[in-house]
N, C-alpha and C positions, 0 to 999 in steps of 0.2 A: 256521612254520606259524600264520596264522591266520585261524579263523573256517573252514578248509578249505582255505585257500590254501597254493598251495607257490611260495615265491618266492626268487629269484636276483635281489641285487640287481647282479652282476658276475660270471659266469659261469666269468668265465678267473679272480677268484680264486686266488689260492695254486695255480694249475696253475705250475709247473716245467715247462719244458721240458728234459725230459733231454737230458747232449751227448751223442754218437755214436749216439740211442734213443730210445724209441718209449714213452710210455706211457699206461695208457686209466686210466679211471676211470665208476662208472656214479654220475650223477648221481640218477636216480631212477627206482624202479620203479614200472609198475600194469597192471593186466590189459588198459589199451587203448594204455599207450606206454611206450620205455621211452628215457632217454636218457643218450648217456655224451659225455663229451667224450676229447677225443686232442691229446699235444701227439705231437710228431716234429720231431728237428732238423735242416736241410737233409740232403737227403742219403737219408733212413730212405722204409718207404715201404710198405703193403698189398700185398702179394705181391695174383698176382687174388684173386676167391673172388668168392661170392657172397652172401645174404640169405635167409633161409626167406623176410622179409615185405617188403614195401615200406618203404622210409627218405628219409629227407632229410637231408642235412648242408648241412651251415653255416660256413664260414669265417668265423671271427674272429680271427684272427692271421694273416701269415704268405701265401706262395704256395703252390699248392697243384696237381699235374698231375693227374692225371683222366681215367681208358680206363672208360667206360661204353661196356660194349660194342662196336664200331669205331666208334667215337665220342671224339676225345683234349678235353678246356679244364682250359684253365689258371683256376684260380678264386683272388679275389681276395678280400681282406678285404669283407666283407657277401655274400658272392656265395652262390647258394641250390637246389641241385641237389636235387631228387626223384628216386629211382632209383625201377623196381617190383620187388617179389617175383621173382631169380633171374635179374637184369643179371645178367653175370659181369661185374666191376668190380675195378680196382687204386688206389694214393693212393701221389707219390709227393712228398714234399715237397719244393718246389726253394729254402727257406728257413725258416730254425726257425716254426713255423706252428701254429696251435692249430682244433681242427677241435671242432663238435657235432656225432652223431650222431641222431635220434629214428630209432627207430624203430617200426614204428607196426603191431601184432600186426593191430589185429583193420583195415586201411586195403587 
C-alpha cells in the first residue's frame, strides 16, 4: 500500500488452479467492496446461487459458461459482467480458468 492506494500489479500472480477443484481467495475487503479471485479447473462449477449485493465478474484467464437468470453466456478473458443483487446465477469452467469477483455492498 502506498499513500492509501492498494495496488495489484498482477491479480493472477500466485494463483494456482487446483486439479479437479476450485479455489477462492479474498484479495481485498473494505466497507465499499470485496474483491475475490476464483480459480476453477475445467468442468468445475459454482452451482446456482444468488448474491445479496450487486457483483461484477471479470474473466482473467480461461473460458467460463455463465447462467444469469434465464440468459446463458460464454465468457472469454477480458469479459466483464455486472449482475444485480439476487439474480440467480451459476458459473462453470470450460477450461482451467481464473475469474475476479467484485462485490459491491453499497452498489
